Z-matrix of the N, CA and C atoms (Angstrom, degrees):
N
C 1 1.445
C 2 1.529 1 109.25
N 3 1.340 2 114.41 1 145.91
C 4 1.461 3 120.77 2 176.91
C 5 1.520 4 108.18 3 -115.90
N 6 1.325 5 115.74 4 130.02
C 7 1.465 6 122.69 5 175.91
C 8 1.525 7 107.47 6 -103.96
N 9 1.333 8 116.33 7 144.81
C 10 1.466 9 121.09 8 -174.70
C 11 1.521 10 110.40 9 -120.55
N 12 1.346 11 114.89 10 130.80
C 13 1.460 12 121.21 11 179.77
C 14 1.528 13 110.38 12 -139.09
N 15 1.316 14 115.35 13 149.68
C 16 1.462 15 122.76 14 170.12
C 17 1.532 16 105.01 15 -114.18
N 18 1.329 17 117.19 16 95.03
C 19 1.470 18 118.43 17 -175.88
C 20 1.520 19 112.31 18 -68.93
N 21 1.320 20 114.59 19 140.13
C 22 1.457 21 121.60 20 177.07
C 23 1.521 22 107.37 21 -145.45
N 24 1.310 23 115.25 22 139.37
C 25 1.460 24 120.23 23 179.46
C 26 1.525 25 108.74 24 -130.76
N 27 1.298 26 116.53 25 112.26
C 28 1.463 27 121.21 26 -178.83
C 29 1.530 28 110.46 27 -60.32
N 30 1.350 29 116.40 28 -30.78
C 31 1.464 30 121.11 29 178.61
C 32 1.528 31 112.56 30 -88.43
N 33 1.350 32 116.18 31 5.29
C 34 1.469 33 124.06 32 178.88
C 35 1.526 34 113.62 33 69.58
N 36 1.327 35 119.24 34 9.79
C 37 1.464 36 122.91 35 178.11
C 38 1.532 37 108.15 36 -90.30
N 39 1.317 38 115.46 37 81.41
C 40 1.456 39 121.11 38 -172.55
C 41 1.525 40 113.10 39 -64.86
N 42 1.316 41 118.18 40 -33.50
C 43 1.466 42 119.51 41 177.03
C 44 1.523 43 110.36 42 -56.14
N 45 1.317 44 117.64 43 -43.27
C 46 1.469 45 121.01 44 -179.04
C 47 1.526 46 111.31 45 -64.27
N 48 1.328 47 117.25 46 -34.11
C 49 1.461 48 120.24 47 176.79
C 50 1.526 49 110.49 48 -66.81
N 51 1.329 50 117.04 49 -46.20
C 52 1.474 51 119.96 50 176.04
C 53 1.526 52 110.17 51 -57.02
N 54 1.306 53 115.61 52 -47.94
C 55 1.460 54 120.81 53 -177.53
C 56 1.532 55 111.61 54 -62.36
N 57 1.323 56 116.94 55 -40.45
C 58 1.461 57 121.13 56 178.52
C 59 1.526 58 110.80 57 -61.55
N 60 1.331 59 116.86 58 -48.96
C 61 1.464 60 119.19 59 -178.98
C 62 1.522 61 111.48 60 -65.00
N 63 1.307 62 117.03 61 -35.67
C 64 1.470 63 119.71 62 174.81
C 65 1.529 64 110.63 63 -60.56
N 66 1.327 65 116.81 64 -38.12
C 67 1.469 66 120.14 65 -178.45
C 68 1.527 67 112.27 66 -67.10
N 69 1.324 68 117.73 67 -20.38
C 70 1.465 69 121.25 68 179.54
C 71 1.533 70 112.84 69 -76.47
N 72 1.326 71 116.22 70 -16.57
C 73 1.465 72 121.09 71 -177.99
C 74 1.524 73 108.19 72 -98.98
N 75 1.346 74 117.95 73 110.88
C 76 1.463 75 120.05 74 -175.98
C 77 1.532 76 114.54 75 -76.83
N 78 1.315 77 117.63 76 -27.80
C 79 1.468 78 121.83 77 -174.37
C 80 1.530 79 110.70 78 -81.48
N 81 1.318 80 116.98 79 118.59
C 82 1.467 81 121.42 80 -178.92
C 83 1.521 82 112.63 81 -69.42
N 84 1.345 83 117.53 82 -17.30
C 85 1.463 84 121.06 83 178.17
C 86 1.524 85 112.51 84 -93.10
N 87 1.316 86 117.56 85 -0.16
C 88 1.463 87 121.17 86 -179.94
C 89 1.526 88 110.08 87 -78.55
N 90 1.314 89 114.81 88 153.85
C 91 1.452 90 122.16 89 175.57
C 92 1.521 91 108.75 90 -102.73
N 93 1.322 92 115.89 91 146.86
C 94 1.452 93 121.76 92 179.49
C 95 1.525 94 107.34 93 -124.06
N 96 1.325 95 115.84 94 129.91
C 97 1.457 96 122.10 95 178.20
C 98 1.525 97 108.27 96 -108.95
N 99 1.319 98 115.51 97 120.97
C 100 1.459 99 121.97 98 175.15
C 101 1.528 100 108.20 99 -107.15
N 102 1.317 101 116.49 100 129.43
C 103 1.465 102 120.59 101 174.96
C 104 1.518 103 109.25 102 -125.44
N 105 1.318 104 115.03 103 147.86
C 106 1.459 105 120.38 104 175.99
C 107 1.524 106 109.65 105 -67.72
N 108 1.306 107 115.77 106 152.62
C 109 1.457 108 121.42 107 179.96
C 110 1.516 109 114.38 108 -69.80
N 111 1.323 110 117.34 109 -14.54
C 112 1.464 111 120.12 110 179.63
C 113 1.526 112 112.15 111 -104.37
N 114 1.334 113 115.59 112 32.62
C 115 1.462 114 121.34 113 178.14
C 116 1.525 115 110.27 114 -118.47
N 117 1.324 116 114.67 115 161.61
C 118 1.463 117 120.38 116 175.52
C 119 1.524 118 109.14 117 -147.98
N 120 1.324 119 115.43 118 136.45
C 121 1.456 120 121.13 119 172.71
C 122 1.527 121 107.15 120 -82.33
N 123 1.306 122 117.66 121 130.57
C 124 1.454 123 121.18 122 -178.75
C 125 1.527 124 112.13 123 -109.04
N 126 1.319 125 117.05 124 8.15
C 127 1.466 126 119.91 125 172.44
C 128 1.522 127 107.64 126 -120.55
N 129 1.309 128 117.40 127 137.21
C 130 1.455 129 120.74 128 -172.45
C 131 1.522 130 114.95 129 -69.68
N 132 1.319 131 117.45 130 -21.14
C 133 1.466 132 120.49 131 -176.72
C 134 1.528 133 113.10 132 -103.35
N 135 1.330 134 116.34 133 27.76
C 136 1.472 135 121.26 134 -176.48
C 137 1.529 136 112.56 135 -55.77
N 138 1.308 137 118.42 136 -38.32
C 139 1.471 138 120.90 137 -179.70
C 140 1.519 139 112.12 138 -66.03
N 141 1.320 140 116.64 139 -39.71
C 142 1.465 141 120.53 140 177.00
C 143 1.528 142 109.98 141 -64.17
N 144 1.331 143 116.80 142 -40.27
C 145 1.464 144 121.08 143 179.63
C 146 1.533 145 109.94 144 -59.72
N 147 1.317 146 116.84 145 -47.53
C 148 1.472 147 120.28 146 179.57
C 149 1.524 148 110.31 147 -62.51
N 150 1.327 149 117.56 148 -43.41
C 151 1.477 150 121.48 149 177.46
C 152 1.527 151 111.14 150 -57.51
N 153 1.331 152 117.07 151 -42.13
C 154 1.473 153 120.46 152 179.67
C 155 1.527 154 111.30 153 -63.73
N 156 1.319 155 116.98 154 -40.38
C 157 1.467 156 119.71 155 178.88
C 158 1.526 157 112.06 156 -65.09
N 159 1.313 158 118.23 157 -43.50
C 160 1.474 159 118.55 158 -178.60
C 161 1.524 160 110.54 159 -68.14
N 162 1.316 161 117.70 160 -29.10
C 163 1.473 162 120.61 161 175.31
C 164 1.521 163 111.15 162 -72.30
N 165 1.327 164 116.85 163 -41.97
C 166 1.468 165 121.04 164 -176.25
C 167 1.526 166 112.89 165 -73.83
N 168 1.339 167 117.12 166 -32.02
C 169 1.471 168 121.80 167 -176.77
C 170 1.536 169 110.39 168 -127.64
N 171 1.330 170 117.84 169 64.08
C 172 1.470 171 120.13 170 -174.42
C 173 1.529 172 114.29 171 -67.83
N 174 1.319 173 117.41 172 -16.02
C 175 1.468 174 120.91 173 -179.44
C 176 1.530 175 112.54 174 -86.28
N 177 1.313 176 117.48 175 4.07
C 178 1.466 177 122.08 176 -177.37
C 179 1.522 178 110.50 177 -72.28
N 180 1.317 179 115.94 178 139.09
C 181 1.460 180 120.90 179 176.10
C 182 1.516 181 112.20 180 -81.29
N 183 1.333 182 116.33 181 -36.92
C 184 1.463 183 121.15 182 -176.15
C 185 1.522 184 108.80 183 -156.60
N 186 1.321 185 116.13 184 132.57
C 187 1.461 186 122.15 185 173.47
C 188 1.517 187 109.00 186 -105.70
N 189 1.319 188 115.22 187 149.09
C 190 1.454 189 122.57 188 168.51
C 191 1.517 190 107.27 189 -139.71
N 192 1.323 191 116.95 190 -176.12
C 193 1.459 192 120.16 191 -179.32
C 194 1.523 193 109.48 192 -144.63
N 195 1.321 194 114.44 193 175.15
C 196 1.456 195 120.30 194 173.58
C 197 1.527 196 109.73 195 -68.63
N 198 1.324 197 115.17 196 153.66
C 199 1.468 198 120.59 197 175.38
C 200 1.523 199 109.39 198 -139.32
N 201 1.310 200 114.82 199 154.12
C 202 1.463 201 120.52 200 179.56
C 203 1.525 202 111.54 201 -65.96
N 204 1.321 203 116.32 202 -34.04
C 205 1.466 204 121.48 203 177.13
C 206 1.519 205 108.29 204 -133.81
N 207 1.311 206 115.35 205 131.02
C 208 1.461 207 120.46 206 -179.40
C 209 1.519 208 108.00 207 -162.15
N 210 1.325 209 115.92 208 146.17
C 211 1.461 210 120.36 209 177.58
C 212 1.524 211 111.98 210 -68.82
N 213 1.322 212 117.49 211 -25.69
C 214 1.460 213 121.43 212 -175.77
C 215 1.524 214 110.36 213 -101.11
N 216 1.310 215 115.96 214 120.36
C 217 1.464 216 121.43 215 -177.83
C 218 1.524 217 112.10 216 -57.70
N 219 1.341 218 117.78 217 -35.29
C 220 1.465 219 120.32 218 -178.03
C 221 1.527 220 112.93 219 -70.18
N 222 1.322 221 118.01 220 -4.88
C 223 1.460 222 121.09 221 174.74
C 224 1.533 223 111.51 222 -107.34
N 225 1.342 224 115.60 223 14.49
C 226 1.464 225 121.62 224 173.77
C 227 1.519 226 107.35 225 -123.67
N 228 1.337 227 117.65 226 138.41
C 229 1.467 228 118.18 227 177.58
C 230 1.523 229 110.69 228 -67.01
N 231 1.326 230 116.00 229 145.55
C 232 1.457 231 121.02 230 179.64
C 233 1.526 232 110.12 231 -56.87
N 234 1.308 233 115.45 232 132.93
C 235 1.453 234 121.15 233 176.52
C 236 1.522 235 115.24 234 87.24
N 237 1.324 236 118.48 235 -11.95
C 238 1.465 237 120.21 236 179.98
C 239 1.530 238 109.38 237 -72.56
N 240 1.309 239 116.54 238 135.03
C 241 1.461 240 122.86 239 -178.21
C 242 1.528 241 109.03 240 -94.44
N 243 1.321 242 116.69 241 106.54
C 244 1.467 243 119.18 242 -176.71
C 245 1.523 244 113.64 243 -75.09
N 246 1.322 245 117.63 244 -5.10
C 247 1.460 246 120.65 245 175.83
C 248 1.532 247 112.36 246 -89.13
N 249 1.314 248 117.45 247 -12.59
C 250 1.474 249 120.99 248 -178.95
C 251 1.512 250 109.68 249 -71.23
N 252 1.337 251 116.26 250 129.97
C 253 1.461 252 119.97 251 -177.58
C 254 1.530 253 113.52 252 -104.64
N 255 1.310 254 117.71 253 6.94
C 256 1.460 255 121.30 254 179.46
C 257 1.529 256 110.46 255 -81.28
N 258 1.308 257 116.23 256 121.70
C 259 1.461 258 120.85 257 177.78
C 260 1.531 259 109.91 258 -63.85
N 261 1.338 260 117.27 259 -31.73
C 262 1.460 261 120.85 260 178.33
C 263 1.527 262 111.17 261 -68.00
N 264 1.325 263 117.28 262 -36.60
C 265 1.466 264 120.62 263 174.34
C 266 1.530 265 109.70 264 -59.78
N 267 1.313 266 116.63 265 -46.73
C 268 1.466 267 119.83 266 -178.04
C 269 1.524 268 111.99 267 -69.31
N 270 1.325 269 118.26 268 -29.86
C 271 1.465 270 120.58 269 173.92
C 272 1.525 271 110.20 270 -65.22
N 273 1.321 272 118.06 271 -35.06
C 274 1.468 273 121.02 272 175.49
C 275 1.530 274 110.87 273 -62.43
N 276 1.331 275 117.37 274 -40.11
C 277 1.468 276 121.08 275 177.79
C 278 1.529 277 109.55 276 -65.27
N 279 1.326 278 116.65 277 -42.61
C 280 1.472 279 121.04 278 176.49
C 281 1.522 280 109.57 279 -53.26
N 282 1.319 281 116.46 280 -48.06
C 283 1.462 282 120.87 281 -178.05
C 284 1.527 283 111.67 282 -66.78
N 285 1.324 284 117.90 283 -33.69
C 286 1.466 285 121.23 284 178.84
C 287 1.533 286 112.37 285 -67.38
N 288 1.325 287 117.66 286 -39.01
C 289 1.468 288 119.52 287 -177.17
C 290 1.527 289 112.36 288 -83.54
N 291 1.313 290 118.08 289 -14.06
C 292 1.465 291 122.60 290 -177.47
C 293 1.525 292 110.59 291 -82.12
N 294 1.319 293 116.65 292 84.47
C 295 1.465 294 121.17 293 -175.05
C 296 1.525 295 113.84 294 -102.08
N 297 1.316 296 118.96 295 -15.66
C 298 1.453 297 120.64 296 -179.94
C 299 1.507 298 115.71 297 83.07
N 300 1.330 299 117.95 298 11.16
C 301 1.466 300 121.14 299 -178.95
C 302 1.529 301 112.49 300 -96.21
N 303 1.311 302 116.81 301 -18.29
C 304 1.457 303 123.00 302 -178.80
C 305 1.526 304 112.05 303 56.49
N 306 1.332 305 115.05 304 40.64
C 307 1.460 306 120.31 305 174.73
C 308 1.520 307 109.36 306 -72.97
N 309 1.312 308 114.54 307 150.78
C 310 1.462 309 120.36 308 178.53
C 311 1.520 310 108.42 309 -137.66
N 312 1.303 311 115.29 310 146.92
C 313 1.453 312 122.18 311 175.18
C 314 1.517 313 107.96 312 -111.40
N 315 1.316 314 116.61 313 136.40
C 316 1.460 315 120.07 314 174.95
C 317 1.526 316 108.16 315 -80.57
N 318 1.315 317 115.83 316 129.76
C 319 1.464 318 121.85 317 177.71
C 320 1.531 319 107.02 318 -104.95
N 321 1.326 320 117.63 319 114.20
C 322 1.468 321 120.44 320 -177.73
C 323 1.524 322 113.77 321 -89.33
N 324 1.319 323 117.00 322 25.43
C 325 1.459 324 121.31 323 -176.25
C 326 1.527 325 109.13 324 -143.12
N 327 1.310 326 115.68 325 171.23
C 328 1.470 327 119.53 326 177.92
C 329 1.524 328 109.99 327 -62.05
N 330 1.315 329 114.17 328 158.73
C 331 1.456 330 119.83 329 -178.08
C 332 1.522 331 110.41 330 -125.65
N 333 1.314 332 114.99 331 163.53
C 334 1.458 333 121.58 332 168.61
C 335 1.525 334 106.50 333 -85.11
N 336 1.315 335 116.27 334 142.85
C 337 1.452 336 120.66 335 -171.24
C 338 1.510 337 116.60 336 -95.92
N 339 1.332 338 119.10 337 34.07
C 340 1.463 339 120.07 338 178.22
C 341 1.524 340 111.60 339 -59.13
N 342 1.333 341 116.89 340 -30.14
C 343 1.456 342 123.68 341 173.08
C 344 1.515 343 107.42 342 -148.79
N 345 1.325 344 116.00 343 124.88
C 346 1.459 345 121.22 344 176.97
C 347 1.522 346 108.08 345 -134.10
N 348 1.332 347 115.69 346 127.88
C 349 1.465 348 121.67 347 176.68
C 350 1.519 349 106.61 348 -116.30
N 351 1.319 350 115.70 349 121.18
C 352 1.461 351 121.62 350 -174.29
C 353 1.521 352 109.46 351 -139.63
N 354 1.305 353 115.91 352 142.99
C 355 1.457 354 121.14 353 178.39
C 356 1.536 355 109.23 354 -78.46
N 357 1.304 356 116.09 355 144.02
C 358 1.475 357 120.37 356 179.89
C 359 1.527 358 110.72 357 -56.97
N 360 1.337 359 118.27 358 -42.03
C 361 1.473 360 120.63 359 -179.84
C 362 1.528 361 111.22 360 -64.01
N 363 1.318 362 117.29 361 -32.09
C 364 1.470 363 120.83 362 176.27
C 365 1.524 364 109.44 363 -68.16
N 366 1.322 365 116.40 364 -43.22
C 367 1.467 366 120.17 365 177.48
C 368 1.521 367 110.45 366 -57.45
N 369 1.309 368 117.20 367 -43.43
C 370 1.467 369 120.88 368 -180.00
C 371 1.531 370 110.16 369 -59.88
N 372 1.344 371 117.16 370 -39.28
C 373 1.476 372 121.23 371 179.51
C 374 1.525 373 112.75 372 -65.73
N 375 1.330 374 116.81 373 -38.82
C 376 1.473 375 119.47 374 -173.30
C 377 1.522 376 113.33 375 -101.91
N 378 1.315 377 117.82 376 -5.69
C 379 1.462 378 121.88 377 -171.44
C 380 1.525 379 113.42 378 -53.55
N 381 1.325 380 117.73 379 -50.05
C 382 1.470 381 120.20 380 -176.76
C 383 1.525 382 111.63 381 -62.64
N 384 1.326 383 116.63 382 -41.54
C 385 1.468 384 120.15 383 177.72
C 386 1.518 385 110.47 384 -60.95
N 387 1.319 386 116.25 385 -46.11
C 388 1.462 387 120.11 386 179.89
C 389 1.530 388 110.08 387 -65.24
N 390 1.324 389 117.45 388 -41.56
C 391 1.470 390 120.93 389 179.77
C 392 1.523 391 111.02 390 -59.02
N 393 1.319 392 116.81 391 -42.40
C 394 1.465 393 120.87 392 -178.94
C 395 1.527 394 110.92 393 -70.05
N 396 1.333 395 116.97 394 -47.72
C 397 1.467 396 119.72 395 -175.38
C 398 1.523 397 112.69 396 -75.38
N 399 1.327 398 117.47 397 -23.48
C 400 1.473 399 120.57 398 -178.10
C 401 1.521 400 112.72 399 -96.92
N 402 1.317 401 118.25 400 1.18
C 403 1.472 402 119.37 401 -174.11
C 404 1.524 403 113.53 402 -60.69
N 405 1.326 404 117.45 403 -29.33
C 406 1.465 405 120.30 404 179.47
C 407 1.531 406 111.86 405 -93.61
N 408 1.324 407 116.79 406 0.75
C 409 1.460 408 121.26 407 -177.98
C 410 1.519 409 110.46 408 -97.02
N 411 1.301 410 115.40 409 150.43
C 412 1.449 411 120.15 410 172.70
C 413 1.520 412 107.62 411 -106.48
N 414 1.301 413 118.09 412 -109.50
C 415 1.459 414 120.33 413 -179.73
C 416 1.523 415 110.37 414 -80.62
N 417 1.331 416 116.38 415 -50.44
C 418 1.456 417 120.03 416 -178.36
C 419 1.517 418 111.60 417 -72.32
N 420 1.313 419 116.15 418 134.95
C 421 1.451 420 120.52 419 173.15
C 422 1.512 421 116.05 420 98.32
N 423 1.315 422 119.47 421 -15.74
C 424 1.466 423 120.00 422 -179.40
C 425 1.519 424 110.18 423 -67.10
N 426 1.337 425 117.33 424 -39.80
C 427 1.461 426 119.99 425 177.44
C 428 1.530 427 111.11 426 -61.73
N 429 1.327 428 116.67 427 -37.34
C 430 1.463 429 121.15 428 176.73
C 431 1.523 430 110.75 429 -63.19
N 432 1.327 431 116.75 430 -43.29
C 433 1.467 432 120.50 431 179.87
C 434 1.523 433 111.10 432 -64.36
N 435 1.335 434 117.14 433 -37.96
C 436 1.467 435 120.51 434 177.90
C 437 1.525 436 110.11 435 -66.00
N 438 1.324 437 117.42 436 -48.90
C 439 1.463 438 118.90 437 -178.43
C 440 1.525 439 111.74 438 -67.16
N 441 1.335 440 118.19 439 -35.61
C 442 1.468 441 120.09 440 175.51
C 443 1.524 442 111.40 441 -63.14
N 444 1.328 443 117.53 442 -39.73
C 445 1.468 444 121.14 443 178.88
C 446 1.526 445 110.96 444 -66.45
N 447 1.319 446 117.20 445 -38.21
C 448 1.470 447 121.17 446 176.30
C 449 1.520 448 109.78 447 -60.12
N 450 1.319 449 116.39 448 -50.14
C 451 1.468 450 120.87 449 -178.67
C 452 1.526 451 111.85 450 -64.15
N 453 1.332 452 117.05 451 -41.71
C 454 1.468 453 120.76 452 -179.69
C 455 1.527 454 111.86 453 -64.22
N 456 1.317 455 116.79 454 -28.63
C 457 1.473 456 120.18 455 179.82
C 458 1.525 457 112.33 456 -82.94
N 459 1.324 458 116.98 457 -2.08
C 460 1.461 459 120.88 458 177.99
C 461 1.528 460 114.29 459 88.65
N 462 1.308 461 116.65 460 4.03
C 463 1.468 462 119.52 461 178.57
C 464 1.526 463 109.97 462 -86.18
N 465 1.333 464 114.58 463 163.45
C 466 1.459 465 120.87 464 -177.04
C 467 1.535 466 111.92 465 -98.59
N 468 1.332 467 113.62 466 147.16
C 469 1.461 468 121.58 467 169.00
C 470 1.522 469 105.76 468 -106.32
N 471 1.321 470 115.78 469 127.20
C 472 1.458 471 120.00 470 179.95
C 473 1.527 472 110.94 471 -118.71
N 474 1.328 473 114.04 472 139.05
C 475 1.458 474 122.44 473 174.10
C 476 1.523 475 107.80 474 -92.53
N 477 1.317 476 116.87 475 120.72
C 478 1.460 477 121.69 476 175.75
C 479 1.528 478 106.73 477 -77.72
N 480 1.320 479 116.81 478 100.54
C 481 1.458 480 121.93 479 -171.98
C 482 1.522 481 113.59 480 -70.16
N 483 1.306 482 117.04 481 -10.52
C 484 1.452 483 121.30 482 -178.38
C 485 1.528 484 113.15 483 -96.81
N 486 1.319 485 116.26 484 -1.43
C 487 1.459 486 119.43 485 -176.50
C 488 1.527 487 110.05 486 -120.41
N 489 1.322 488 115.48 487 125.75
C 490 1.463 489 123.76 488 -179.50
C 491 1.521 490 106.46 489 -130.98
N 492 1.311 491 116.40 490 128.67
C 493 1.465 492 120.24 491 179.09
C 494 1.524 493 110.17 492 -117.48
N 495 1.313 494 114.56 493 151.24
C 496 1.459 495 119.71 494 172.41
C 497 1.526 496 106.91 495 -78.48
N 498 1.325 497 116.84 496 127.67
C 499 1.462 498 122.69 497 -179.89
C 500 1.526 499 107.69 498 -126.63
N 501 1.317 500 116.29 499 111.35
C 502 1.463 501 121.23 500 -178.13
C 503 1.534 502 111.61 501 -58.81
N 504 1.307 503 117.43 502 -47.77
C 505 1.469 504 124.66 503 176.10
C 506 1.527 505 114.36 504 35.70
N 507 1.311 506 114.75 505 62.92
C 508 1.463 507 121.46 506 173.29
C 509 1.534 508 112.48 507 53.76
N 510 1.308 509 116.16 508 43.46
C 511 1.463 510 121.25 509 -178.19
C 512 1.529 511 111.84 510 -59.81
N 513 1.307 512 117.75 511 -44.26
C 514 1.468 513 121.29 512 179.95
C 515 1.528 514 111.27 513 -78.09
N 516 1.332 515 116.78 514 -41.16
C 517 1.463 516 121.91 515 -174.15
C 518 1.528 517 113.57 516 -78.98
N 519 1.321 518 117.68 517 -26.09
C 520 1.461 519 122.65 518 -176.45
C 521 1.519 520 111.12 519 102.43
N 522 1.320 521 116.01 520 148.10
C 523 1.466 522 121.65 521 -176.22
C 524 1.529 523 113.47 522 -59.47
N 525 1.317 524 116.77 523 -28.92
C 526 1.463 525 119.63 524 -177.54
C 527 1.523 526 113.69 525 -82.61
N 528 1.326 527 118.47 526 -9.35
C 529 1.459 528 121.88 527 179.68
C 530 1.528 529 109.84 528 -69.16
N 531 1.353 530 116.60 529 126.62
C 532 1.460 531 119.86 530 -178.03
C 533 1.524 532 112.67 531 -137.81
N 534 1.302 533 118.42 532 7.06
C 535 1.465 534 121.32 533 -177.09
C 536 1.524 535 112.65 534 -54.34
N 537 1.315 536 117.17 535 -38.69
C 538 1.463 537 121.06 536 -177.89
C 539 1.529 538 113.06 537 -70.53
N 540 1.317 539 116.61 538 -14.01
C 541 1.458 540 120.86 539 -177.99
C 542 1.521 541 113.40 540 -96.60
N 543 1.318 542 116.50 541 -10.70
C 544 1.472 543 120.67 542 -175.41
C 545 1.509 544 110.51 543 -94.23
């Protein structure tokens, strides 16, 4: 089973929000999907797609997906224009990547956390490392600490190549705008 949460921390301590939502899931074999609040799924069967990936690649430490806007090129489909603000344009990209093959690419580097799917038992393994390394972080950087802990533990990060989400990511304000995060 996959549980879905949009973590938010009024005090900006995002690690504590992740940890709180993890504590709500009693089953250590369950998967938890965290998505940013400024994202949208543009395909109606997004939950089924995620379920298929966790079934096909159960040994994965962390899943992510393509996004319309992301700092990391490897989390954007080739040729997608992250400056385009048309939701219809991004729906076309969704349809292009939706092939039904459930292919995944291993990402050997940290990821942006617009969408992260992680098993509760994996969280338990990396929790202390993330807690220590993220203690000085607020909103920015917690996703990096999680993905670094996954990689350091020898687990894989996989990109679900069939899933693309719309990610606002400061489209109007610019990627460098961070006032709202401080």
